[in-house]
A tleap script that builds the chain and sets N, CA, C and O, in Angstrom:
source leaprc.protein.ff14SB
mol = sequence {
  NPRO ALA TRP ASN GLU LEU VAL THR ARG GLU
  THR SER THR VAL GLY LYS PHE TYR GLN ALA
  LEU PHE GLY TYR ASP VAL GLU ALA VAL VAL
  SER ALA ASP PHE ASP TYR VAL THR LEU HIE
  LEU GLU GLY ARG PRO VAL ALA SER LEU HIE
  GLY VAL GLY ASN ALA LEU PRO ARG ASP LYS
  GLY ALA HIE TRP MET THR TYR PHE GLU VAL
  ALA ASP VAL ASP GLU ALA SER VAL ARG ILE
  THR ASP LEU GLY GLY HIE VAL LEU GLN GLN
  PRO HIE GLU GLY ALA SER GLY ARG LEU ALA
  THR VAL ALA ASP PRO GLU GLY ALA VAL PHE
  THR LEU VAL ARG SER HIE CGLY
}
set mol.1.N position { 12.265 74.834 -0.161 }
set mol.1.CA position { 12.187 76.222 -0.577 }
set mol.1.C position { 12.237 76.331 -2.108 }
set mol.1.O position { 12.840 75.496 -2.782 }
set mol.2.N position { 11.607 77.351 -2.629 }
set mol.2.CA position { 11.584 77.559 -4.083 }
set mol.2.C position { 12.184 78.922 -4.408 }
set mol.2.O position { 12.159 79.838 -3.587 }
set mol.3.N position { 12.719 79.038 -5.606 }
set mol.3.CA position { 13.313 80.276 -6.115 }
set mol.3.C position { 12.819 80.444 -7.535 }
set mol.3.O position { 12.746 79.466 -8.279 }
set mol.4.N position { 12.479 81.656 -7.930 }
set mol.4.CA position { 12.008 81.918 -9.284 }
set mol.4.C position { 13.004 82.775 -10.027 }
set mol.4.O position { 13.557 83.730 -9.482 }
set mol.5.N position { 13.228 82.416 -11.292 }
set mol.5.CA position { 14.135 83.171 -12.147 }
set mol.5.C position { 13.426 83.431 -13.461 }
set mol.5.O position { 12.904 82.512 -14.092 }
set mol.6.N position { 13.410 84.693 -13.869 }
set mol.6.CA position { 12.855 85.054 -15.165 }
set mol.6.C position { 13.987 85.047 -16.174 }
set mol.6.O position { 14.974 85.763 -16.007 }
set mol.7.N position { 13.851 84.247 -17.215 }
set mol.7.CA position { 14.813 84.226 -18.305 }
set mol.7.C position { 14.257 85.155 -19.384 }
set mol.7.O position { 13.144 84.961 -19.873 }
set mol.8.N position { 15.047 86.163 -19.744 }
set mol.8.CA position { 14.598 87.204 -20.666 }
set mol.8.C position { 15.750 87.629 -21.562 }
set mol.8.O position { 16.891 87.232 -21.326 }
set mol.9.N position { 15.477 88.421 -22.575 }
set mol.9.CA position { 16.546 88.906 -23.459 }
set mol.9.C position { 17.450 89.900 -22.733 }
set mol.9.O position { 18.672 89.830 -22.863 }
set mol.10.N position { 16.860 90.830 -21.964 }
set mol.10.CA position { 17.635 91.797 -21.196 }
set mol.10.C position { 16.845 92.184 -19.965 }
set mol.10.O position { 15.614 92.142 -19.969 }
set mol.11.N position { 17.557 92.566 -18.898 }
set mol.11.CA position { 16.914 92.758 -17.605 }
set mol.11.C position { 16.470 94.185 -17.306 }
set mol.11.O position { 15.629 94.379 -16.428 }
set mol.12.N position { 16.998 95.190 -17.998 }
set mol.12.CA position { 16.743 96.571 -17.575 }
set mol.12.C position { 15.267 96.955 -17.663 }
set mol.12.O position { 14.727 97.501 -16.700 }
set mol.13.N position { 14.610 96.691 -18.765 }
set mol.13.CA position { 13.204 97.067 -18.915 }
set mol.13.C position { 12.307 96.230 -18.020 }
set mol.13.O position { 11.442 96.764 -17.325 }
set mol.14.N position { 12.514 94.917 -18.036 }
set mol.14.CA position { 11.653 94.033 -17.244 }
set mol.14.C position { 11.898 94.234 -15.750 }
set mol.14.O position { 10.973 94.070 -14.955 }
set mol.15.N position { 13.113 94.582 -15.351 }
set mol.15.CA position { 13.395 94.886 -13.957 }
set mol.15.C position { 12.591 96.086 -13.483 }
set mol.15.O position { 12.050 96.076 -12.377 }
set mol.16.N position { 12.508 97.123 -14.315 }
set mol.16.CA position { 11.722 98.310 -13.982 }
set mol.16.C position { 10.242 97.962 -13.868 }
set mol.16.O position { 9.539 98.502 -13.013 }
set mol.17.N position { 9.768 97.064 -14.727 }
set mol.17.CA position { 8.379 96.625 -14.693 }
set mol.17.C position { 8.045 95.995 -13.339 }
set mol.17.O position { 7.071 96.391 -12.699 }
set mol.18.N position { 8.843 95.017 -12.898 }
set mol.18.CA position { 8.569 94.333 -11.632 }
set mol.18.C position { 8.811 95.239 -10.429 }
set mol.18.O position { 8.173 95.080 -9.388 }
set mol.19.N position { 9.725 96.181 -10.573 }
set mol.19.CA position { 9.962 97.158 -9.514 }
set mol.19.C position { 8.717 98.026 -9.329 }
set mol.19.O position { 8.282 98.261 -8.202 }
set mol.20.N position { 8.146 98.503 -10.439 }
set mol.20.CA position { 6.951 99.347 -10.366 }
set mol.20.C position { 5.721 98.539 -9.939 }
set mol.20.O position { 4.883 99.043 -9.192 }
set mol.21.N position { 5.610 97.312 -10.397 }
set mol.21.CA position { 4.445 96.484 -10.101 }
set mol.21.C position { 4.398 96.035 -8.649 }
set mol.21.O position { 3.360 96.160 -7.999 }
set mol.22.N position { 5.512 95.511 -8.128 }
set mol.22.CA position { 5.521 94.908 -6.802 }
set mol.22.C position { 6.326 95.692 -5.754 }
set mol.22.O position { 6.328 95.324 -4.579 }
set mol.23.N position { 6.999 96.755 -6.167 }
set mol.23.CA position { 7.808 97.514 -5.221 }
set mol.23.C position { 9.126 96.846 -4.872 }
set mol.23.O position { 9.717 97.139 -3.833 }
set mol.24.N position { 9.598 95.934 -5.747 }
set mol.24.CA position { 10.872 95.265 -5.502 }
set mol.24.C position { 12.030 96.247 -5.608 }
set mol.24.O position { 11.984 97.194 -6.393 }
set mol.25.N position { 13.057 96.015 -4.822 }
set mol.25.CA position { 14.332 96.696 -5.023 }
set mol.25.C position { 15.111 95.856 -6.023 }
set mol.25.O position { 15.107 94.628 -5.936 }
set mol.26.N position { 15.772 96.499 -6.962 }
set mol.26.CA position { 16.503 95.811 -8.014 }
set mol.26.C position { 17.992 95.946 -7.764 }
set mol.26.O position { 18.512 97.057 -7.661 }
set mol.27.N position { 18.680 94.816 -7.666 }
set mol.27.CA position { 20.126 94.812 -7.439 }
set mol.27.C position { 20.814 94.091 -8.599 }
set mol.27.O position { 20.713 92.871 -8.729 }
set mol.28.N position { 21.501 94.845 -9.428 }
set mol.28.CA position { 22.196 94.262 -10.577 }
set mol.28.C position { 23.522 93.649 -10.140 }
set mol.28.O position { 24.217 94.185 -9.276 }
set mol.29.N position { 23.853 92.534 -10.744 }
set mol.29.CA position { 25.178 91.942 -10.562 }
set mol.29.C position { 26.069 92.597 -11.609 }
set mol.29.O position { 25.812 92.478 -12.807 }
set mol.30.N position { 27.097 93.277 -11.173 }
set mol.30.CA position { 27.974 93.993 -12.095 }
set mol.30.C position { 28.978 93.011 -12.686 }
set mol.30.O position { 29.857 92.498 -11.995 }
set mol.31.N position { 28.822 92.764 -13.987 }
set mol.31.CA position { 29.699 91.838 -14.685 }
set mol.31.C position { 29.651 92.124 -16.174 }
set mol.31.O position { 28.592 92.417 -16.727 }
set mol.32.N position { 30.793 92.037 -16.811 }
set mol.32.CA position { 30.846 92.190 -18.260 }
set mol.32.C position { 30.431 90.898 -18.948 }
set mol.32.O position { 30.164 90.891 -20.150 }
set mol.33.N position { 30.375 89.790 -18.182 }
set mol.33.CA position { 30.104 88.481 -18.765 }
set mol.33.C position { 28.635 88.109 -18.834 }
set mol.33.O position { 28.242 87.329 -19.703 }
set mol.34.N position { 27.802 88.652 -17.930 }
set mol.34.CA position { 26.400 88.275 -17.969 }
set mol.34.C position { 25.515 89.371 -17.392 }
set mol.34.O position { 25.978 90.251 -16.666 }
set mol.35.N position { 24.231 89.297 -17.734 }
set mol.35.CA position { 23.211 90.264 -17.356 }
set mol.35.C position { 22.307 89.586 -16.327 }
set mol.35.O position { 21.476 88.751 -16.682 }
set mol.36.N position { 22.471 89.951 -15.043 }
set mol.36.CA position { 21.753 89.254 -13.973 }
set mol.36.C position { 21.341 90.256 -12.906 }
set mol.36.O position { 22.144 91.091 -12.489 }
set mol.37.N position { 20.102 90.175 -12.470 }
set mol.37.CA position { 19.543 91.087 -11.485 }
set mol.37.C position { 18.829 90.275 -10.417 }
set mol.37.O position { 18.139 89.306 -10.735 }
set mol.38.N position { 18.984 90.653 -9.163 }
set mol.38.CA position { 18.232 90.031 -8.075 }
set mol.38.C position { 17.152 91.005 -7.619 }
set mol.38.O position { 17.416 92.196 -7.455 }
set mol.39.N position { 15.940 90.503 -7.415 }
set mol.39.CA position { 14.828 91.303 -6.915 }
set mol.39.C position { 14.713 91.074 -5.412 }
set mol.39.O position { 14.727 89.933 -4.950 }
set mol.40.N position { 14.599 92.157 -4.654 }
set mol.40.CA position { 14.510 92.087 -3.191 }
set mol.40.C position { 13.209 92.722 -2.729 }
set mol.40.O position { 12.729 93.686 -3.327 }
set mol.41.N position { 12.649 92.182 -1.673 }
set mol.41.CA position { 11.486 92.755 -1.026 }
set mol.41.C position { 11.792 92.833 0.463 }
set mol.41.O position { 12.071 91.821 1.106 }
set mol.42.N position { 11.736 94.045 1.003 }
set mol.42.CA position { 12.065 94.274 2.415 }
set mol.42.C position { 13.443 93.712 2.772 }
set mol.42.O position { 13.628 93.123 3.838 }
set mol.43.N position { 14.408 93.904 1.863 }
set mol.43.CA position { 15.783 93.482 2.097 }
set mol.43.C position { 16.068 92.008 1.859 }
set mol.43.O position { 17.208 91.568 2.010 }
set mol.44.N position { 15.055 91.242 1.491 }
set mol.44.CA position { 15.222 89.792 1.299 }
set mol.44.C position { 15.139 89.450 -0.189 }
set mol.44.O position { 14.205 89.893 -0.856 }
set mol.45.N position { 16.090 88.672 -0.735 }
set mol.45.CA position { 16.009 88.289 -2.146 }
set mol.45.C position { 14.814 87.369 -2.374 }
set mol.45.O position { 14.602 86.412 -1.630 }
set mol.46.N position { 14.029 87.673 -3.421 }
set mol.46.CA position { 12.830 86.881 -3.694 }
set mol.46.C position { 12.822 86.245 -5.085 }
set mol.46.O position { 12.095 85.279 -5.316 }
set mol.47.N position { 13.615 86.769 -6.004 }
set mol.47.CA position { 13.646 86.230 -7.361 }
set mol.47.C position { 14.829 86.842 -8.099 }
set mol.47.O position { 15.500 87.741 -7.591 }
set mol.48.N position { 15.071 86.341 -9.302 }
set mol.48.CA position { 16.137 86.910 -10.121 }
set mol.48.C position { 15.684 87.025 -11.560 }
set mol.48.O position { 14.757 86.347 -12.003 }
set mol.49.N position { 16.362 87.898 -12.271 }
set mol.49.CA position { 16.156 88.079 -13.708 }
set mol.49.C position { 17.472 87.757 -14.381 }
set mol.49.O position { 18.521 88.261 -13.981 }
set mol.50.N position { 17.419 86.918 -15.401 }
set mol.50.CA position { 18.622 86.500 -16.104 }
set mol.50.C position { 18.476 86.879 -17.577 }
set mol.50.O position { 17.684 86.279 -18.304 }
set mol.51.N position { 19.238 87.869 -18.004 }
set mol.51.CA position { 19.222 88.297 -19.398 }
set mol.51.C position { 20.178 87.447 -20.222 }
set mol.51.O position { 21.370 87.371 -19.923 }
set mol.52.N position { 19.651 86.813 -21.253 }
set mol.52.CA position { 20.482 85.933 -22.075 }
set mol.52.C position { 20.633 86.440 -23.514 }
set mol.52.O position { 21.188 85.750 -24.369 }
set mol.53.N position { 20.133 87.656 -23.769 }
set mol.53.CA position { 20.293 88.245 -25.101 }
set mol.53.C position { 19.686 87.395 -26.194 }
set mol.53.O position { 18.601 86.838 -26.029 }
set mol.54.N position { 20.387 87.295 -27.310 }
set mol.54.CA position { 19.875 86.551 -28.461 }
set mol.54.C position { 19.953 85.042 -28.291 }
set mol.54.O position { 19.522 84.304 -29.177 }
set mol.55.N position { 20.495 84.564 -27.167 }
set mol.55.CA position { 20.522 83.125 -26.904 }
set mol.55.C position { 19.125 82.598 -26.572 }
set mol.55.O position { 18.901 81.388 -26.581 }
set mol.56.N position { 18.186 83.499 -26.281 }
set mol.56.CA position { 16.813 83.091 -25.991 }
set mol.56.C position { 16.083 82.862 -27.305 }
set mol.56.O position { 15.901 83.798 -28.083 }
set mol.57.N position { 15.662 81.624 -27.564 }
set mol.57.CA position { 14.981 81.344 -28.832 }
set mol.57.C position { 13.700 82.163 -28.980 }
set mol.57.O position { 12.942 82.310 -28.021 }
set mol.58.N position { 13.463 82.687 -30.158 }
set mol.58.CA position { 12.289 83.525 -30.413 }
set mol.58.C position { 10.997 82.779 -30.096 }
set mol.58.O position { 10.056 83.375 -29.570 }
set mol.59.N position { 10.938 81.475 -30.409 }
set mol.59.CA position { 9.705 80.719 -30.183 }
set mol.59.C position { 9.464 80.428 -28.703 }
set mol.59.O position { 8.334 80.133 -28.315 }
set mol.60.N position { 10.495 80.503 -27.879 }
set mol.60.CA position { 10.356 80.240 -26.440 }
set mol.60.C position { 9.935 81.505 -25.702 }
set mol.60.O position { 9.059 81.458 -24.838 }
set mol.61.N position { 10.549 82.625 -26.034 }
set mol.61.CA position { 10.220 83.877 -25.370 }
set mol.61.C position { 10.647 83.891 -23.912 }
set mol.61.O position { 11.130 82.891 -23.381 }
set mol.62.N position { 10.462 85.036 -23.275 }
set mol.62.CA position { 10.789 85.170 -21.855 }
set mol.62.C position { 9.883 84.247 -21.056 }
set mol.62.O position { 8.726 84.032 -21.417 }
set mol.63.N position { 10.419 83.702 -19.963 }
set mol.63.CA position { 9.625 82.780 -19.145 }
set mol.63.C position { 10.200 82.693 -17.742 }
set mol.63.O position { 11.390 82.923 -17.527 }
set mol.64.N position { 9.339 82.358 -16.795 }
set mol.64.CA position { 9.773 82.146 -15.415 }
set mol.64.C position { 10.182 80.703 -15.243 }
set mol.64.O position { 9.514 79.801 -15.749 }
set mol.65.N position { 11.273 80.474 -14.532 }
set mol.65.CA position { 11.711 79.122 -14.176 }
set mol.65.C position { 11.715 79.045 -12.649 }
set mol.65.O position { 12.361 79.855 -11.983 }
set mol.66.N position { 11.002 78.082 -12.108 }
set mol.66.CA position { 10.981 77.874 -10.666 }
set mol.66.C position { 11.998 76.806 -10.307 }
set mol.66.O position { 12.066 75.760 -10.952 }
set mol.67.N position { 12.791 77.074 -9.273 }
set mol.67.CA position { 13.794 76.139 -8.781 }
set mol.67.C position { 13.328 75.618 -7.419 }
set mol.67.O position { 13.015 76.402 -6.523 }
set mol.68.N position { 13.286 74.292 -7.271 }
set mol.68.CA position { 12.963 73.683 -5.990 }
set mol.68.C position { 14.221 73.057 -5.412 }
set mol.68.O position { 14.869 72.237 -6.062 }
set mol.69.N position { 14.566 73.444 -4.194 }
set mol.69.CA position { 15.723 72.894 -3.492 }
set mol.69.C position { 15.362 71.482 -3.011 }
set mol.69.O position { 14.335 71.286 -2.361 }
set mol.70.N position { 16.209 70.507 -3.333 }
set mol.70.CA position { 16.012 69.120 -2.909 }
set mol.70.C position { 17.305 68.610 -2.280 }
set mol.70.O position { 18.377 69.174 -2.501 }
set mol.71.N position { 17.196 67.546 -1.500 }
set mol.71.CA position { 18.368 66.975 -0.836 }
set mol.71.C position { 19.275 66.259 -1.822 }
set mol.71.O position { 20.496 66.282 -1.667 }
set mol.72.N position { 18.689 65.614 -2.846 }
set mol.72.CA position { 19.463 64.820 -3.805 }
set mol.72.C position { 18.823 64.946 -5.185 }
set mol.72.O position { 17.763 64.372 -5.430 }
set mol.73.N position { 19.455 65.688 -6.080 }
set mol.73.CA position { 18.915 65.949 -7.414 }
set mol.73.C position { 18.789 64.660 -8.223 }
set mol.73.O position { 17.798 64.461 -8.925 }
set mol.74.N position { 19.782 63.791 -8.128 }
set mol.74.CA position { 19.738 62.548 -8.907 }
set mol.74.C position { 18.564 61.671 -8.466 }
set mol.74.O position { 17.821 61.145 -9.296 }
set mol.75.N position { 18.412 61.524 -7.170 }
set mol.75.CA position { 17.316 60.709 -6.628 }
set mol.75.C position { 15.952 61.316 -6.987 }
set mol.75.O position { 15.036 60.594 -7.380 }
set mol.76.N position { 15.822 62.627 -6.852 }
set mol.76.CA position { 14.566 63.297 -7.180 }
set mol.76.C position { 14.239 63.172 -8.669 }
set mol.76.O position { 13.068 63.075 -9.036 }
set mol.77.N position { 15.261 63.174 -9.530 }
set mol.77.CA position { 15.044 63.018 -10.975 }
set mol.77.C position { 14.466 61.640 -11.297 }
set mol.77.O position { 13.580 61.512 -12.142 }
set mol.78.N position { 14.975 60.614 -10.618 }
set mol.78.CA position { 14.446 59.259 -10.804 }
set mol.78.C position { 12.994 59.215 -10.334 }
set mol.78.O position { 12.139 58.620 -10.990 }
set mol.79.N position { 12.727 59.841 -9.207 }
set mol.79.CA position { 11.359 59.860 -8.664 }
set mol.79.C position { 10.405 60.580 -9.608 }
set mol.79.O position { 9.263 60.152 -9.774 }
set mol.80.N position { 10.857 61.669 -10.230 }
set mol.80.CA position { 10.043 62.391 -11.218 }
set mol.80.C position { 9.582 61.422 -12.307 }
set mol.80.O position { 8.401 61.382 -12.654 }
set mol.81.N position { 10.519 60.647 -12.839 }
set mol.81.CA position { 10.209 59.678 -13.901 }
set mol.81.C position { 9.254 58.602 -13.388 }
set mol.81.O position { 8.288 58.251 -14.065 }
set mol.82.N position { 9.527 58.083 -12.198 }
set mol.82.CA position { 8.663 57.063 -11.597 }
set mol.82.C position { 7.223 57.552 -11.438 }
set mol.82.O position { 6.281 56.763 -11.522 }
set mol.83.N position { 7.058 58.844 -11.212 }
set mol.83.CA position { 5.727 59.413 -10.996 }
set mol.83.C position { 5.067 59.898 -12.285 }
set mol.83.O position { 4.007 60.522 -12.239 }
set mol.84.N position { 5.691 59.615 -13.448 }
set mol.84.CA position { 5.086 59.970 -14.732 }
set mol.84.C position { 5.587 61.260 -15.343 }
set mol.84.O position { 5.105 61.673 -16.398 }
set mol.85.N position { 6.561 61.914 -14.690 }
set mol.85.CA position { 7.136 63.135 -15.244 }
set mol.85.C position { 8.286 62.820 -16.186 }
set mol.85.O position { 8.513 61.658 -16.526 }
set mol.86.N position { 9.007 63.837 -16.607 }
set mol.86.CA position { 10.101 63.679 -17.572 }
set mol.86.C position { 11.310 64.497 -17.152 }
set mol.86.O position { 11.172 65.611 -16.644 }
set mol.87.N position { 12.480 63.949 -17.361 }
set mol.87.CA position { 13.725 64.687 -17.143 }
set mol.87.C position { 14.108 65.314 -18.481 }
set mol.87.O position { 14.368 64.603 -19.451 }
set mol.88.N position { 14.141 66.635 -18.533 }
set mol.88.CA position { 14.455 67.362 -19.765 }
set mol.88.C position { 15.943 67.654 -19.893 }
set mol.88.O position { 16.487 67.670 -20.997 }
set mol.89.N position { 16.597 67.884 -18.763 }
set mol.89.CA position { 18.045 68.088 -18.741 }
set mol.89.C position { 18.575 67.290 -17.557 }
set mol.89.O position { 18.259 67.580 -16.403 }
set mol.90.N position { 19.378 66.291 -17.860 }
set mol.90.CA position { 19.892 65.375 -16.850 }
set mol.90.C position { 20.632 66.123 -15.738 }
set mol.90.O position { 21.146 67.218 -15.965 }
set mol.91.N position { 20.689 65.534 -14.537 }
set mol.91.CA position { 21.428 66.167 -13.443 }
set mol.91.C position { 22.861 66.490 -13.856 }
set mol.91.O position { 23.545 65.679 -14.480 }
set mol.92.N position { 23.297 67.697 -13.490 }
set mol.92.CA position { 24.637 68.166 -13.840 }
set mol.92.C position { 25.063 69.243 -12.844 }
set mol.92.O position { 24.234 69.815 -12.135 }
set mol.93.N position { 26.348 69.504 -12.804 }
set mol.93.CA position { 26.879 70.553 -11.942 }
set mol.93.C position { 26.761 71.897 -12.652 }
set mol.93.O position { 27.107 72.021 -13.827 }
set mol.94.N position { 26.276 72.890 -11.939 }
set mol.94.CA position { 26.171 74.244 -12.458 }
set mol.94.C position { 26.801 75.216 -11.482 }
set mol.94.O position { 27.317 74.812 -10.440 }
set mol.95.N position { 26.762 76.485 -11.813 }
set mol.95.CA position { 27.379 77.509 -10.972 }
set mol.95.C position { 26.746 77.578 -9.584 }
set mol.95.O position { 27.423 77.892 -8.605 }
set mol.96.N position { 25.441 77.284 -9.500 }
set mol.96.CA position { 24.755 77.399 -8.212 }
set mol.96.C position { 24.616 76.070 -7.475 }
set mol.96.O position { 24.120 76.040 -6.349 }
set mol.97.N position { 25.044 74.977 -8.094 }
set mol.97.CA position { 24.929 73.661 -7.464 }
set mol.97.C position { 24.610 72.588 -8.481 }
set mol.97.O position { 24.845 72.768 -9.676 }
set mol.98.N position { 24.077 71.473 -8.013 }
set mol.98.CA position { 23.679 70.380 -8.903 }
set mol.98.C position { 22.247 70.636 -9.343 }
set mol.98.O position { 21.382 70.916 -8.512 }
set mol.99.N position { 21.990 70.544 -10.639 }
set mol.99.CA position { 20.710 70.925 -11.224 }
set mol.99.C position { 20.171 69.849 -12.159 }
set mol.99.O position { 20.938 69.071 -12.725 }
set mol.100.N position { 18.853 69.807 -12.320 }
set mol.100.CA position { 18.194 69.017 -13.361 }
set mol.100.C position { 16.906 69.749 -13.718 }
set mol.100.O position { 16.172 70.186 -12.831 }
set mol.101.N position { 16.631 69.884 -15.004 }
set mol.101.CA position { 15.382 70.494 -15.444 }
set mol.101.C position { 14.426 69.361 -15.784 }
set mol.101.O position { 14.772 68.433 -16.515 }
set mol.102.N position { 13.214 69.455 -15.236 }
set mol.102.CA position { 12.245 68.368 -15.336 }
set mol.102.C position { 10.872 68.923 -15.689 }
set mol.102.O position { 10.660 70.136 -15.707 }
set mol.103.N position { 9.943 68.011 -15.970 }
set mol.103.CA position { 8.555 68.401 -16.230 }
set mol.103.C position { 7.626 67.435 -15.514 }
set mol.103.O position { 7.920 66.246 -15.390 }
set mol.104.N position { 6.504 67.959 -15.047 }
set mol.104.CA position { 5.509 67.095 -14.419 }
set mol.104.C position { 4.748 66.330 -15.509 }
set mol.104.O position { 4.996 66.567 -16.692 }
set mol.105.N position { 3.835 65.425 -15.154 }
set mol.105.CA position { 3.129 64.635 -16.167 }
set mol.105.C position { 2.342 65.460 -17.184 }
set mol.105.O position { 2.066 64.979 -18.283 }
set mol.106.N position { 1.978 66.696 -16.834 }
set mol.106.CA position { 1.237 67.542 -17.775 }
set mol.106.C position { 2.142 68.483 -18.561 }
set mol.106.O position { 1.666 69.242 -19.405 }
set mol.107.N position { 3.448 68.437 -18.288 }
set mol.107.CA position { 4.401 69.237 -19.053 }
set mol.107.C position { 4.869 70.518 -18.400 }
set mol.107.O position { 5.640 71.257 -19.012 }
set mol.108.N position { 4.433 70.822 -17.165 }
set mol.108.CA position { 4.915 72.021 -16.483 }
set mol.108.C position { 6.388 71.829 -16.123 }
set mol.108.O position { 6.751 70.845 -15.479 }
set mol.109.N position { 7.230 72.766 -16.539 }
set mol.109.CA position { 8.681 72.641 -16.399 }
set mol.109.C position { 9.154 73.365 -15.136 }
set mol.109.O position { 8.672 74.452 -14.816 }
set mol.110.N position { 10.105 72.749 -14.421 }
set mol.110.CA position { 10.764 73.356 -13.278 }
set mol.110.C position { 12.141 72.743 -13.137 }
set mol.110.O position { 12.464 71.759 -13.802 }
set mol.111.N position { 12.953 73.329 -12.265 }
set mol.111.CA position { 14.313 72.856 -12.066 }
set mol.111.C position { 14.489 72.400 -10.634 }
set mol.111.O position { 14.026 73.053 -9.698 }
set mol.112.N position { 15.167 71.267 -10.470 }
set mol.112.CA position { 15.564 70.769 -9.166 }
set mol.112.C position { 16.975 71.264 -8.915 }
set mol.112.O position { 17.793 71.273 -9.834 }
set mol.113.N position { 17.280 71.675 -7.694 }
set mol.113.CA position { 18.626 72.163 -7.383 }
set mol.113.C position { 19.037 71.714 -5.995 }
set mol.113.O position { 18.227 71.697 -5.068 }
set mol.114.N position { 20.283 71.356 -5.863 }
set mol.114.CA position { 20.936 71.150 -4.576 }
set mol.114.C position { 22.049 72.185 -4.536 }
set mol.114.O position { 23.100 71.998 -5.150 }
set mol.115.N position { 21.818 73.276 -3.815 }
set mol.115.CA position { 22.750 74.396 -3.800 }
set mol.115.C position { 24.072 74.013 -3.168 }
set mol.115.O position { 24.134 73.151 -2.291 }
set mol.116.N position { 25.139 74.673 -3.631 }
set mol.116.CA position { 26.441 74.519 -2.990 }
set mol.116.C position { 26.362 75.071 -1.582 }
set mol.116.O position { 25.626 76.019 -1.309 }
set mol.117.N position { 27.135 74.460 -0.689 }
set mol.117.CA position { 27.236 75.033 0.641 }
set mol.117.C position { 26.394 74.415 1.654 }
set mol.117.O position { 26.412 74.833 2.811 }
savepdb mol mol.pdb
quit
């Protein structure tokens, strides 16, 4: 399974954009610590928006990150390298599980995840 997350400066404007474009329901996570919104379609979560404020480098800009669920992030990271891809961020524990950010041989970036639970 795959999950998409838009990394942006703030979620309110872009959330309204995707709501109007695709008819998504927007559910904000209420927190003083971070700006995070889940997009739902017919009651099912389909993507998220993660506002990172000024932590987003100007040269990078807003971008979508696709997460692919795998059985073993460490093993999949080795396989990525064996197949000519690159590990950009080594496997590590994150809030949602074990993660590694990688790129295919042509440079397309995605994240591998083994979710908690």
